[in-house]
C-alpha atoms as a printed R data frame, in Angstrom:
    type eleno elety resid chain resno       x       y       z
1   ATOM     1    CA   MET     A     1  29.712   5.401  -1.986
2   ATOM     2    CA   ASP     A     2  31.482   5.424  -5.264
3   ATOM     3    CA   ARG     A     3  30.433   3.104  -8.256
4   ATOM     4    CA   THR     A     4  33.049   0.396  -7.149
5   ATOM     5    CA   ASP     A     5  31.183   0.133  -3.866
6   ATOM     6    CA   ARG     A     6  27.697   0.278  -5.253
7   ATOM     7    CA   PHE     A     7  28.683  -2.356  -7.649
8   ATOM     8    CA   ILE     A     8  30.134  -4.686  -4.811
9   ATOM     9    CA   ASN     A     9  27.534  -4.010  -2.069
10  ATOM    10    CA   ASN     A    10  24.476  -4.466  -3.935
11  ATOM    11    CA   ARG     A    11  22.784  -7.589  -5.663
12  ATOM    12    CA   ALA     A    12  21.387  -5.988  -8.895
13  ATOM    13    CA   PRO     A    13  24.823  -5.200 -10.601
14  ATOM    14    CA   LYS     A    14  25.972  -8.769  -9.853
15  ATOM    15    CA   LYS     A    15  22.730 -10.288 -11.295
16  ATOM    16    CA   LEU     A    16  23.243  -7.884 -14.404
17  ATOM    17    CA   LEU     A    17  26.860  -9.236 -14.715
18  ATOM    18    CA   LEU     A    18  25.662 -13.033 -14.482
19  ATOM    19    CA   ILE     A    19  22.854 -12.239 -16.954
20  ATOM    20    CA   LEU     A    20  25.491 -10.889 -19.387
21  ATOM    21    CA   LEU     A    21  27.645 -14.008 -19.131
22  ATOM    22    CA   ILE     A    22  24.592 -16.128 -19.610
23  ATOM    23    CA   LEU     A    23  23.504 -14.010 -22.675
24  ATOM    24    CA   LEU     A    24  27.326 -14.370 -24.147
25  ATOM    25    CA   ALA     A    25  27.091 -18.108 -23.424
26  ATOM    26    CA   LEU     A    26  23.659 -18.428 -25.192
27  ATOM    27    CA   SER     A    27  25.015 -16.003 -28.037
28  ATOM    28    CA   ALA     A    28  27.902 -18.449 -28.468
29  ATOM    29    CA   VAL     A    29  25.776 -21.686 -28.590
30  ATOM    30    CA   PHE     A    30  23.124 -19.949 -30.768
31  ATOM    31    CA   SER     A    31  25.861 -18.662 -33.295
32  ATOM    32    CA   PHE     A    32  27.655 -21.949 -33.288
33  ATOM    33    CA   PHE     A    33  24.276 -23.671 -34.171
34  ATOM    34    CA   ILE     A    34  23.405 -21.198 -36.809
35  ATOM    35    CA   SER     A    35  26.783 -21.087 -38.320
36  ATOM    36    CA   GLY     A    36  26.685 -25.175 -38.557
37  ATOM    37    CA   ILE     A    37  23.418 -24.912 -40.501
38  ATOM    38    CA   CYS     A    38  24.604 -22.280 -42.743
39  ATOM    39    CA   ALA     A    39  28.083 -24.001 -43.252
40  ATOM    40    CA   ASP     A    40  26.064 -27.147 -44.184
41  ATOM    41    CA   LYS     A    41  23.969 -25.161 -46.772
42  ATOM    42    CA   ILE     A    42  26.907 -23.332 -48.281
43  ATOM    43    CA   VAL     A    43  29.243 -26.544 -48.535
44  ATOM    44    CA   SER     A    44  26.601 -28.524 -50.018
45  ATOM    45    CA   ALA     A    45  25.988 -25.818 -52.677
46  ATOM    46    CA   GLN     A    46  29.725 -25.873 -53.359
47  ATOM    47    CA   ILE     A    47  29.705 -29.825 -53.901
48  ATOM    48    CA   ARG     A    48  26.642 -29.507 -56.134
49  ATOM    49    CA   SER     A    49  28.381 -26.540 -58.153
50  ATOM    50    CA   GLU     A    50  31.728 -28.531 -58.479
51  ATOM    51    CA   LEU     A    51  29.942 -31.717 -59.493
52  ATOM    52    CA   ALA     A    52  27.911 -29.485 -62.172
53  ATOM    53    CA   VAL     A    53  30.894 -28.096 -63.580
54  ATOM    54    CA   ALA     A    54  32.841 -31.576 -63.441
55  ATOM    55    CA   GLY     A    55  29.742 -32.876 -65.573
56  ATOM    56    CA   GLY     A    56  30.237 -30.163 -68.249
57  ATOM    57    CA   GLY     A    57  28.058 -27.170 -66.737
58  ATOM    58    CA   LYS     A    58  29.211 -23.474 -66.482
59  ATOM    59    CA   PHE     A    59  30.816 -22.220 -63.458
60  ATOM    60    CA   THR     A    60  28.623 -19.152 -63.719
61  ATOM    61    CA   ASP     A    61  25.463 -20.824 -64.141
62  ATOM    62    CA   LEU     A    62  23.106 -22.587 -61.543
63  ATOM    63    CA   PRO     A    63  23.886 -26.059 -61.097
64  ATOM    64    CA   GLN     A    64  21.514 -28.342 -63.149
65  ATOM    65    CA   ASP     A    65  20.572 -31.954 -62.191
66  ATOM    66    CA   LYS     A    66  21.830 -33.458 -65.592
67  ATOM    67    CA   TYR     A    67  25.225 -31.845 -65.189
68  ATOM    68    CA   ILE     A    68  25.296 -33.019 -61.507
69  ATOM    69    CA   SER     A    69  24.510 -36.694 -62.428
70  ATOM    70    CA   GLU     A    70  27.175 -36.591 -64.989
71  ATOM    71    CA   GLY     A    71  29.708 -35.318 -62.526
72  ATOM    72    CA   GLU     A    72  28.668 -37.944 -60.163
73  ATOM    73    CA   GLU     A    73  29.220 -40.549 -62.742
74  ATOM    74    CA   LYS     A    74  32.820 -39.343 -63.450
75  ATOM    75    CA   PHE     A    75  33.395 -39.525 -59.580
76  ATOM    76    CA   SER     A    76  31.749 -42.548 -58.763
77  ATOM    77    CA   SER     A    77  34.978 -44.512 -58.231
78  ATOM    78    CA   TYR     A    78  35.949 -42.113 -55.416
79  ATOM    79    CA   SER     A    79  32.257 -42.430 -53.796
80  ATOM    80    CA   ILE     A    80  31.713 -38.678 -54.483
81  ATOM    81    CA   ASP     A    81  28.014 -37.530 -55.034
82  ATOM    82    CA   ARG     A    82  25.646 -34.726 -54.106
83  ATOM    83    CA   LYS     A    83  24.846 -36.701 -50.869
84  ATOM    84    CA   LEU     A    84  28.425 -36.458 -49.571
85  ATOM    85    CA   PRO     A    85  28.439 -34.824 -45.836
86  ATOM    86    CA   PRO     A    86  29.616 -31.156 -45.946
87  ATOM    87    CA   ARG     A    87  31.599 -31.757 -42.853
88  ATOM    88    CA   LEU     A    88  34.127 -33.970 -44.589
89  ATOM    89    CA   MET     A    89  34.990 -31.097 -46.833
90  ATOM    90    CA   LYS     A    90  38.198 -29.243 -45.937
91  ATOM    91    CA   ASN     A    91  36.800 -25.815 -46.262
92  ATOM    92    CA   TYR     A    92  33.835 -26.583 -43.842
93  ATOM    93    CA   SER     A    93  35.508 -25.367 -40.856
94  ATOM    94    CA   SER     A    94  36.600 -22.044 -42.389
95  ATOM    95    CA   VAL     A    95  33.124 -21.450 -43.805
96  ATOM    96    CA   ARG     A    96  31.583 -22.097 -40.284
97  ATOM    97    CA   LYS     A    97  34.162 -19.837 -38.582
98  ATOM    98    CA   ILE     A    98  33.312 -16.969 -41.104
99  ATOM    99    CA   ILE     A    99  29.652 -17.208 -40.056
100 ATOM   100    CA   PHE     A   100  30.073 -17.679 -36.406
101 ATOM   101    CA   LEU     A   101  32.566 -14.880 -35.663
102 ATOM   102    CA   PRO     A   102  30.439 -11.885 -37.112
103 ATOM   103    CA   MET     A   103  27.150 -13.332 -35.720
104 ATOM   104    CA   PHE     A   104  28.529 -13.919 -32.293
105 ATOM   105    CA   GLY     A   105  30.447 -10.721 -32.086
106 ATOM   106    CA   VAL     A   106  27.180  -8.739 -32.959
107 ATOM   107    CA   MET     A   107  25.180 -10.601 -30.522
108 ATOM   108    CA   ALA     A   108  27.941 -10.092 -27.867
109 ATOM   109    CA   VAL     A   109  28.352  -6.336 -28.653
110 ATOM   110    CA   LEU     A   110  24.596  -5.890 -28.372
111 ATOM   111    CA   ALA     A   111  24.642  -7.889 -24.963
112 ATOM   112    CA   VAL     A   112  27.388  -5.690 -23.639
113 ATOM   113    CA   ILE     A   113  25.458  -2.471 -24.866
114 ATOM   114    CA   TRP     A   114  22.579  -3.550 -22.936
115 ATOM   115    CA   PHE     A   115  24.626  -4.496 -19.813
116 ATOM   116    CA   ALA     A   116  26.325  -0.979 -19.799
117 ATOM   117    CA   LEU     A   117  23.045   0.920 -20.265
118 ATOM   118    CA   SER     A   118  21.387  -1.262 -17.486
119 ATOM   119    CA   LEU     A   119  24.101  -0.715 -15.177
120 ATOM   120    CA   ASN     A   120  24.471   2.845 -15.911
121 ATOM   121    CA   GLU     A   121  20.792   3.404 -15.018
122 ATOM   122    CA   ILE     A   122  20.892   1.092 -11.819
123 ATOM   123    CA   MET     A   123  23.966   3.317 -10.761
124 ATOM   124    CA   SER     A   124  21.989   6.374 -11.408
125 ATOM   125    CA   ILE     A   125  19.207   4.955  -9.347
126 ATOM   126    CA   TYR     A   126  21.464   4.174  -6.628
127 ATOM   127    CA   SER     A   127  22.983   7.556  -6.624
128 ATOM   128    CA   ASP     A   128  19.622   9.132  -6.120
129 ATOM   129    CA   LEU     A   129  19.114   6.709  -3.400
130 ATOM   130    CA   GLU     A   130  22.306   7.610  -1.836
131 ATOM   131    CA   LYS     A   131  21.604  11.478  -2.083
132 ATOM   132    CA   LEU     A   132  18.047  10.696  -0.603
133 ATOM   133    CA   ARG     A   133  19.544   8.652   2.318
134 ATOM   134    CA   ASP     A   134  22.037  11.799   3.119
135 ATOM   135    CA   GLU     A   135  19.257  14.195   3.208
136 ATOM   136    CA   CYS     A   136  17.166  11.847   5.402
137 ATOM   137    CA   ILE     A   137  20.001  11.531   7.889
138 ATOM   138    CA   ALA     A   138  20.615  15.161   7.877
139 ATOM   139    CA   ALA     A   139  16.931  15.818   8.308
140 ATOM   140    CA   ALA     A   140  16.971  13.520  11.336
141 ATOM   141    CA   ASP     A   141  19.742  15.476  12.815
142 ATOM   142    CA   LYS     A   142  18.629  18.867  12.498
143 ATOM   143    CA   GLU     A   143  15.512  20.940  12.423
144 ATOM   144    CA   ASN     A   144  13.681  21.861   9.175
145 ATOM   145    CA   GLY     A   145  15.436  19.257   7.099
146 ATOM   146    CA   VAL     A   146  14.608  19.557   3.293
147 ATOM   147    CA   ILE     A   147  14.239  16.505   0.961
148 ATOM   148    CA   ASN     A   148  14.693  17.041  -2.770
149 ATOM   149    CA   LEU     A   149  12.621  15.091  -5.462
150 ATOM   150    CA   TYR     A   150  14.812  12.602  -7.516
151 ATOM   151    CA   GLY     A   151  14.021  10.365 -10.317
152 ATOM   152    CA   GLU     A   152  11.406  10.533 -13.231
153 ATOM   153    CA   ASP     A   153   7.974  11.473 -12.518
154 ATOM   154    CA   LEU     A   154   5.796   8.643 -11.386
155 ATOM   155    CA   GLY     A   155   9.036   6.535 -10.969
156 ATOM   156    CA   CYS     A   156   9.709   4.487  -7.968
157 ATOM   157    CA   VAL     A   157  12.818   6.872  -6.729
158 ATOM   158    CA   HIS     A   158  10.533   9.773  -7.347
159 ATOM   159    CA   ARG     A   159   7.573   8.158  -5.363
160 ATOM   160    CA   ILE     A   160   9.998   7.208  -2.435
161 ATOM   161    CA   SER     A   161  11.539  10.775  -2.150
162 ATOM   162    CA   ASP     A   162   8.131  12.193  -2.166
163 ATOM   163    CA   ALA     A   163   7.165   9.901   0.592
164 ATOM   164    CA   ALA     A   164  10.425  10.738   2.328
165 ATOM   165    CA   GLU     A   165   9.525  14.454   2.073
166 ATOM   166    CA   ARG     A   166   6.081  13.891   3.452
167 ATOM   167    CA   LEU     A   167   7.608  12.027   6.407
168 ATOM   168    CA   VAL     A   168  10.347  15.070   6.741
169 ATOM   169    CA   ASN     A   169   7.593  17.438   6.588
170 ATOM   170    CA   ARG     A   170   5.519  15.597   9.351
171 ATOM   171    CA   LEU     A   171   8.659  15.371  11.375
172 ATOM   172    CA   ASN     A   172   9.274  19.155  10.947
173 ATOM   173    CA   SER     A   173   5.702  19.627  12.262
174 ATOM   174    CA   LEU     A   174   6.035  17.513  15.140
175 ATOM   175    CA   ASN     A   175   9.196  19.176  16.207
176 ATOM   176    CA   ALA     A   176   7.625  22.672  15.948
177 ATOM   177    CA   LYS     A   177   4.542  21.363  17.744
178 ATOM   178    CA   LEU     A   178   6.939  19.650  20.606
179 ATOM   179    CA   LYS     A   179   8.892  22.958  20.660
180 ATOM   180    CA   SER     A   180   5.848  24.892  21.039
181 ATOM   181    CA   GLU     A   181   4.442  22.529  24.014
182 ATOM   182    CA   GLN     A   182   7.831  22.738  25.488
183 ATOM   183    CA   GLN     A   183   7.421  26.413  25.512
184 ATOM   184    CA   PHE     A   184   4.082  26.155  26.713
185 ATOM   185    CA   GLN     A   185   4.952  23.855  29.664
186 ATOM   186    CA   GLN     A   186   7.815  26.209  30.669
187 ATOM   187    CA   THR     A   187   5.492  29.216  30.548
188 ATOM   188    CA   PHE     A   188   2.673  27.425  32.148
189 ATOM   189    CA   LEU     A   189   4.670  26.092  35.111
190 ATOM   190    CA   THR     A   190   6.360  29.585  35.555
191 ATOM   191    CA   ASP     A   191   2.932  31.401  35.583
192 ATOM   192    CA   LEU     A   192   1.522  28.538  37.744
193 ATOM   193    CA   SER     A   193   4.380  28.789  40.320
194 ATOM   194    CA   HIS     A   194   3.896  32.622  40.344
195 ATOM   195    CA   GLN     A   195   0.256  32.128  41.161
196 ATOM   196    CA   ILE     A   196   0.764  29.841  43.974
197 ATOM   197    CA   LYS     A   197   3.795  31.730  45.418
198 ATOM   198    CA   THR     A   198   1.620  34.770  45.786
199 ATOM   199    CA   SER     A   199  -0.908  32.899  47.701
200 ATOM   200    CA   LEU     A   200   1.650  31.140  49.775
201 ATOM   201    CA   ALA     A   201   3.426  34.459  50.596
202 ATOM   202    CA   VAL     A   202   0.148  35.982  51.868
203 ATOM   203    CA   VAL     A   203  -0.596  32.660  54.009
204 ATOM   204    CA   ARG     A   204   2.843  32.581  55.288
205 ATOM   205    CA   LEU     A   205   2.917  36.302  56.083
206 ATOM   206    CA   ASN     A   206  -0.583  35.982  57.906
207 ATOM   207    CA   THR     A   207   0.401  33.039  59.769
208 ATOM   208    CA   ASP     A   208   3.608  34.398  61.125
209 ATOM   209    CA   MET     A   209   1.698  37.500  62.071
210 ATOM   210    CA   LEU     A   210  -1.040  35.424  63.832
211 ATOM   211    CA   SER     A   211   1.836  33.293  65.594
212 ATOM   212    CA   GLU     A   212   4.365  35.982  66.657
213 ATOM   213    CA   LEU     A   213   1.854  38.924  67.453
214 ATOM   214    CA   ASP     A   214   0.071  38.650  70.681
215 ATOM   215    CA   ASP     A   215  -1.571  42.012  70.818
216 ATOM   216    CA   LEU     A   216  -3.752  41.681  67.734
217 ATOM   217    CA   SER     A   217  -7.219  42.515  67.973
218 ATOM   218    CA   SER     A   218  -9.992  39.724  67.377
219 ATOM   219    CA   GLU     A   219 -11.036  41.687  64.478
220 ATOM   220    CA   ARG     A   220  -7.489  41.725  62.866
221 ATOM   221    CA   ARG     A   221  -6.994  37.977  63.863
222 ATOM   222    CA   ASP     A   222 -10.346  37.183  61.988
223 ATOM   223    CA   MET     A   223  -9.427  39.208  59.096
224 ATOM   224    CA   LEU     A   224  -6.003  37.511  58.718
225 ATOM   225    CA   SER     A   225  -7.595  34.110  59.065
226 ATOM   226    CA   GLU     A   226 -10.263  34.895  56.359
227 ATOM   227    CA   GLU     A   227  -7.324  36.004  54.077
228 ATOM   228    CA   ILE     A   228  -5.572  32.760  54.615
229 ATOM   229    CA   GLN     A   229  -8.704  30.868  53.977
230 ATOM   230    CA   LEU     A   230  -9.404  32.847  50.711
231 ATOM   231    CA   ASN     A   231  -5.840  32.177  49.367
232 ATOM   232    CA   LEU     A   232  -5.937  28.479  50.441
233 ATOM   233    CA   ASP     A   233  -9.129  28.344  48.308
234 ATOM   234    CA   SER     A   234  -7.677  30.020  45.374
235 ATOM   235    CA   MET     A   235  -4.729  27.593  45.410
236 ATOM   236    CA   GLU     A   236  -6.787  24.683  45.542
237 ATOM   237    CA   GLN     A   237  -9.051  25.827  42.566
238 ATOM   238    CA   LEU     A   238  -5.870  26.595  40.667
239 ATOM   239    CA   VAL     A   239  -4.381  23.342  41.271
240 ATOM   240    CA   ILE     A   240  -7.759  21.541  40.640
241 ATOM   241    CA   GLU     A   241  -7.945  23.422  37.133
242 ATOM   242    CA   ALA     A   242  -4.323  22.865  36.339
243 ATOM   243    CA   ILE     A   243  -4.802  19.202  36.775
244 ATOM   244    CA   LYS     A   244  -7.870  19.189  34.443
245 ATOM   245    CA   LEU     A   245  -6.024  21.091  31.884
246 ATOM   246    CA   ALA     A   246  -2.992  18.896  31.957
247 ATOM   247    CA   LYS     A   247  -5.321  15.829  31.672
248 ATOM   248    CA   LEU     A   248  -7.204  17.584  28.601
249 ATOM   249    CA   ASN     A   249  -3.787  18.590  26.890
250 ATOM   250    CA   ALA     A   250  -2.509  14.877  27.394
251 ATOM   251    CA   ASN     A   251  -5.707  13.640  26.054
252 ATOM   252    CA   ALA     A   252  -6.158  11.518  29.209
253 ATOM   253    CA   VAL     A   253  -9.841  12.316  29.646
254 ATOM   254    CA   GLU     A   254 -12.328   9.516  28.835
255 ATOM   255    CA   TYR     A   255 -15.667  11.091  27.638
256 ATOM   256    CA   HIS     A   256 -18.719   9.023  28.234
257 ATOM   257    CA   MET     A   257 -20.877  10.060  25.515
258 ATOM   258    CA   SER     A   258 -24.756   9.688  25.543
259 ATOM   259    CA   VAL     A   259 -27.835  11.651  24.117
260 ATOM   260    CA   CYS     A   260 -28.405  14.455  26.505
261 ATOM   261    CA   ASP     A   261 -30.987  17.245  26.764
262 ATOM   262    CA   LEU     A   262 -28.837  20.442  26.546
263 ATOM   263    CA   ALA     A   263 -31.433  22.292  28.404
264 ATOM   264    CA   ASP     A   264 -30.779  19.944  31.588
265 ATOM   265    CA   VAL     A   265 -27.046  20.348  31.154
266 ATOM   266    CA   CYS     A   266 -27.210  24.256  31.108
267 ATOM   267    CA   GLU     A   267 -29.699  24.154  34.190
268 ATOM   268    CA   LEU     A   268 -27.289  21.861  36.156
269 ATOM   269    CA   ALA     A   269 -24.152  24.340  35.220
270 ATOM   270    CA   VAL     A   270 -26.253  27.437  36.498
271 ATOM   271    CA   LYS     A   271 -27.472  25.636  39.643
272 ATOM   272    CA   ARG     A   272 -23.750  24.423  40.435
273 ATOM   273    CA   ILE     A   273 -22.507  27.884  40.301
274 ATOM   274    CA   THR     A   274 -25.647  29.799  41.950
275 ATOM   275    CA   PRO     A   275 -23.776  30.637  45.248
276 ATOM   276    CA   LEU     A   276 -21.098  32.559  43.535
277 ATOM   277    CA   LEU     A   277 -23.938  34.388  41.288
278 ATOM   278    CA   ARG     A   278 -25.739  35.180  44.184
279 ATOM   279    CA   ASN     A   279 -22.770  36.595  46.143
280 ATOM   280    CA   ASN     A   280 -22.026  38.827  43.365
281 ATOM   281    CA   CYS     A   281 -25.442  39.886  42.887
282 ATOM   282    CA   ILE     A   282 -25.751  38.665  39.168
283 ATOM   283    CA   SER     A   283 -29.037  37.437  37.869
284 ATOM   284    CA   VAL     A   284 -29.336  34.622  35.302
285 ATOM   285    CA   ASP     A   285 -31.987  34.557  32.440
286 ATOM   286    CA   MET     A   286 -32.186  31.098  30.881
287 ATOM   287    CA   LYS     A   287 -33.869  30.896  27.467
288 ATOM   288    CA   LEU     A   288 -33.699  27.238  26.996
289 ATOM   289    CA   LYS     A   289 -35.421  25.491  24.129
290 ATOM   290    CA   SER     A   290 -36.879  22.198  25.120
291 ATOM   291    CA   ASP     A   291 -35.948  18.872  23.324
292 ATOM   292    CA   THR     A   292 -32.694  20.007  22.273
293 ATOM   293    CA   VAL     A   293 -30.610  17.026  22.468
294 ATOM   294    CA   MET     A   294 -27.006  16.145  21.625
295 ATOM   295    CA   ASN     A   295 -24.539  13.333  22.030
296 ATOM   296    CA   CYS     A   296 -22.176  14.688  24.628
297 ATOM   297    CA   ASP     A   297 -20.607  13.875  28.167
298 ATOM   298    CA   LYS     A   298 -22.979  15.511  30.302
299 ATOM   299    CA   GLY     A   299 -20.444  16.242  33.266
300 ATOM   300    CA   TRP     A   300 -17.615  17.644  31.018
301 ATOM   301    CA   LEU     A   301 -19.979  19.897  28.815
302 ATOM   302    CA   CYS     A   302 -21.546  21.183  32.170
303 ATOM   303    CA   GLU     A   303 -17.932  22.166  33.199
304 ATOM   304    CA   ALA     A   304 -17.334  23.965  30.180
305 ATOM   305    CA   ILE     A   305 -20.687  26.006  30.589
306 ATOM   306    CA   GLU     A   306 -19.842  26.481  34.094
307 ATOM   307    CA   ASN     A   307 -16.287  27.979  33.460
308 ATOM   308    CA   ILE     A   308 -17.689  30.359  31.001
309 ATOM   309    CA   ILE     A   309 -20.339  31.766  33.561
310 ATOM   310    CA   LYS     A   310 -17.872  31.860  36.495
311 ATOM   311    CA   ASN     A   311 -15.389  33.858  34.059
312 ATOM   312    CA   SER     A   312 -18.060  36.350  33.303
313 ATOM   313    CA   ALA     A   313 -18.965  36.643  36.937
314 ATOM   314    CA   ASP     A   314 -15.300  37.076  38.022
315 ATOM   315    CA   HIS     A   315 -14.231  39.537  35.278
316 ATOM   316    CA   ALA     A   316 -16.953  41.036  33.328
317 ATOM   317    CA   GLU     A   317 -18.366  43.205  36.088
318 ATOM   318    CA   CYS     A   318 -21.594  42.346  34.937
319 ATOM   319    CA   SER     A   319 -25.183  42.321  36.694
320 ATOM   320    CA   ALA     A   320 -26.897  39.938  34.290
321 ATOM   321    CA   ILE     A   321 -25.939  36.728  32.450
322 ATOM   322    CA   THR     A   322 -28.106  35.148  29.737
323 ATOM   323    CA   VAL     A   323 -27.992  31.429  28.852
324 ATOM   324    CA   GLU     A   324 -29.724  30.384  25.860
325 ATOM   325    CA   LEU     A   325 -30.231  27.439  23.191
326 ATOM   326    CA   LEU     A   326 -30.271  27.986  19.554
327 ATOM   327    CA   GLU     A   327 -30.937  25.474  16.940
328 ATOM   328    CA   ASP     A   328 -31.290  25.312  13.267
329 ATOM   329    CA   PRO     A   329 -30.856  22.539  10.625
330 ATOM   330    CA   ILE     A   330 -27.268  22.663  10.673
331 ATOM   331    CA   LEU     A   331 -25.994  23.942  14.065
332 ATOM   332    CA   THR     A   332 -26.588  23.626  17.812
333 ATOM   333    CA   THR     A   333 -25.427  26.638  19.710
334 ATOM   334    CA   ILE     A   334 -25.294  27.238  23.517
335 ATOM   335    CA   ALA     A   335 -24.864  31.026  24.022
336 ATOM   336    CA   ILE     A   336 -23.734  32.786  27.266
337 ATOM   337    CA   SER     A   337 -23.982  36.553  27.210
338 ATOM   338    CA   ASP     A   338 -23.293  39.051  29.878
339 ATOM   339    CA   ASN     A   339 -23.866  42.899  30.093
340 ATOM   340    CA   GLY     A   340 -20.501  43.660  31.446
341 ATOM   341    CA   LYS     A   341 -17.743  46.025  30.503
342 ATOM   342    CA   GLY     A   342 -16.854  43.954  27.285
343 ATOM   343    CA   ILE     A   343 -13.273  43.004  26.115
344 ATOM   344    CA   PRO     A   344 -11.104  45.099  23.749
345 ATOM   345    CA   GLN     A   345 -10.996  43.440  20.277
346 ATOM   346    CA   GLU     A   346  -7.196  43.225  20.398
347 ATOM   347    CA   ASN     A   347  -7.665  40.987  23.552
348 ATOM   348    CA   ILE     A   348  -9.965  38.470  22.339
349 ATOM   349    CA   PRO     A   349  -7.488  36.269  20.681
350 ATOM   350    CA   LYS     A   350  -5.532  35.938  24.051
351 ATOM   351    CA   LEU     A   351  -8.733  34.622  25.880
352 ATOM   352    CA   PHE     A   352  -7.878  31.124  25.492
353 ATOM   353    CA   ASP     A   353  -4.070  31.616  26.289
354 ATOM   354    CA   ARG     A   354  -3.366  30.086  29.840
355 ATOM   355    CA   PHE     A   355  -2.327  32.776  32.084
356 ATOM   356    CA   SER     A   356  -2.101  35.139  29.453
357 ATOM   357    CA   VAL     A   357  -2.125  37.971  32.023
358 ATOM   358    CA   LYS     A   358  -0.486  38.033  35.356
359 ATOM   359    CA   SER     A   359  -2.609  38.103  38.277
360 ATOM   360    CA   ASN     A   360  -1.362  41.773  39.146
361 ATOM   361    CA   ASP     A   361  -2.178  43.211  35.707
362 ATOM   362    CA   LYS     A   362  -5.597  44.932  35.984
363 ATOM   363    CA   SER     A   363  -5.801  46.567  32.729
364 ATOM   364    CA   MET     A   364  -6.357  43.417  30.704
365 ATOM   365    CA   TYR     A   365  -9.085  40.820  30.631
366 ATOM   366    CA   SER     A   366  -7.915  37.780  32.505
367 ATOM   367    CA   SER     A   367  -9.270  34.314  31.505
368 ATOM   368    CA   GLY     A   368  -7.365  32.153  33.759
369 ATOM   369    CA   LEU     A   369  -7.566  28.410  33.180
370 ATOM   370    CA   GLY     A   370 -11.310  27.959  32.876
371 ATOM   371    CA   VAL     A   371 -11.802  29.356  29.340
372 ATOM   372    CA   SER     A   372  -8.775  27.129  28.102
373 ATOM   373    CA   ILE     A   373 -10.426  24.329  29.801
374 ATOM   374    CA   SER     A   374 -13.722  24.947  28.066
375 ATOM   375    CA   GLN     A   375 -12.214  25.396  24.684
376 ATOM   376    CA   LYS     A   376 -10.755  21.856  25.178
377 ATOM   377    CA   ILE     A   377 -13.938  20.174  26.135
378 ATOM   378    CA   VAL     A   378 -15.960  21.821  23.374
379 ATOM   379    CA   ARG     A   379 -13.385  20.872  20.637
380 ATOM   380    CA   ALA     A   380 -13.355  17.271  22.182
381 ATOM   381    CA   HIS     A   381 -17.281  17.276  21.412
382 ATOM   382    CA   GLY     A   382 -16.548  18.583  17.806
383 ATOM   383    CA   GLY     A   383 -17.371  22.130  18.539
384 ATOM   384    CA   GLU     A   384 -15.934  25.377  18.764
385 ATOM   385    CA   ILE     A   385 -16.096  28.633  20.899
386 ATOM   386    CA   LEU     A   386 -16.882  31.745  19.218
387 ATOM   387    CA   VAL     A   387 -16.533  35.086  21.179
388 ATOM   388    CA   TYR     A   388 -18.430  38.459  20.297
389 ATOM   389    CA   SER     A   389 -17.681  41.562  22.615
390 ATOM   390    CA   GLU     A   390 -18.315  45.330  22.382
391 ATOM   391    CA   LEU     A   391 -16.788  47.710  24.962
392 ATOM   392    CA   GLY     A   392 -19.411  48.895  27.550
393 ATOM   393    CA   LYS     A   393 -21.968  46.378  26.199
394 ATOM   394    CA   GLY     A   394 -20.897  43.147  27.058
395 ATOM   395    CA   THR     A   395 -19.491  39.736  25.854
396 ATOM   396    CA   ARG     A   396 -21.241  36.736  24.237
397 ATOM   397    CA   PHE     A   397 -19.739  33.195  24.063
398 ATOM   398    CA   GLU     A   398 -21.036  30.560  21.607
399 ATOM   399    CA   PHE     A   399 -20.549  27.007  21.809
400 ATOM   400    CA   VAL     A   400 -21.196  25.983  18.171
401 ATOM   401    CA   PHE     A   401 -21.804  22.468  17.386
402 ATOM   402    CA   VAL     A   402 -22.505  21.089  13.720
403 ATOM   403    CA   LYS     A   403 -25.212  18.440  13.837
404 ATOM   404    CA   THR     A   404 -24.190  15.017  12.472
């Protein structure tokens, strides 16, 4: 948009032009009024001087009353005296014009200068706003847009461009998060389908064998049936955990917070997973401090503790797990330790990745979905999960909550 378009399509320049016309009109009225007053004074002084000269006074001296009175006597027959209206004099108009034109000219020039400076400043502001608009449009149409700061410091245009810069930065951040979430969804669905397809392949193969092979022994049939059941259980657990994680990621979980005894929460989590621990010959030592309370959702926090214990039972190759409560004036901590094989330090950051390790990769520590779910739950309660591990000595997970 050029200067002509900015002038036509905005109100402010038109208002400035209207103000200029009003100022010129007022200047003309003011100059006319002042020039009349001045002309009256000047012409009256000329009448007095001419009467004084006619009465015998000197032309170069100030008119004195006695000479003026004598002059009035001489011109009494013509009704000429010092009270003669100046406007009746022939030179009155020329005197008034001589005063009016310079006065009006100066005021008009000042008004025009003001108009030009104001219009230039407004056009500069419009130019900055147009540049800002173009950058905002460009930022909306492409990723990682950039907004420059325009205008003077603390000025309105500068503040607007600063706000636009913040908005674009927020938009870039949201785009990056969205791209990351899309990448996560793609990876998540790919890995989830891989996990399910693996179990489905086993189920289909065993089912075909059971239906097509008539000469299978009873032991072989029982083994195939048991494999089918195990894979069905695995798929069921995988789907349940995937749904939980999706709800947590979508913030679709409604937490019912209440003051709970954390010892009861830990005992309930261990009780729910006792059959798995018994089958794996894993003992549990609970060092629970009584009267340790926290505002939490008992069911979901129990789920987080249970997932970590199950993760240790499934992957740590441990024989003992310890659950303990620690409390100081600042922090409340739920610690879950095992005496298993430990986790390589380089793999600890990957613990909370969903399906960070494929099911057929036995060389790395697989955390599945349970640890990710636990992290979401703990963070929803205002806490964080810390992990400490040493190869051959075990792993320790700590749920750390800051007291409020």
